[in-house]
C-alpha positions, 0 to 999 in steps of 0.5 A: 500500500503506497503511502503519500507524504500526508499519510506518513505520520500514521502509526503502524498500529493504525495501519494494521487496524485499517488493514483489518477493517478492509479485510472485514469488509471483504469478508462481509461481501463474501458472506453475502455471496456478492462479487466485487462487481455486484458489491460495487453496483449495490454501493453505486460505485465503480469497481475500482472505487470498491476495490480500493475499499477492500484493498484498504487504500488510505486515499479513499474518502471516508464517505466511500467507506460509510456508503459501503458499510451502510449498503452492507447494513454494518453502519451501526458501530460507526457512532462508537468511533472517537466517542467521548466515553472512549476518549480517556484524555478528553474525559480527564481534561473535561474533569479538570476544567469542571473543577476550576 
């Protein structure tokens, strides 16, 4: 997966999680018995744009991922991404500010 300059700051852990995310999407497609072409058509994407999702290409717009997840019926967990209750640093900072 080529890394552009603006992506060079992404940690190895984040890259690994993104690769797992892309693999999960691929597995979800296969579990539905869809080809990449059928998945792309259902998502109203070109085959190349859909393939970029499954390949985990980092330059793919996040909206494309949301579209794929929504089409697959997997959008529910997105609200948990960066949720305030999971942000330990943010929680501590809010507590400090509240004590002032």
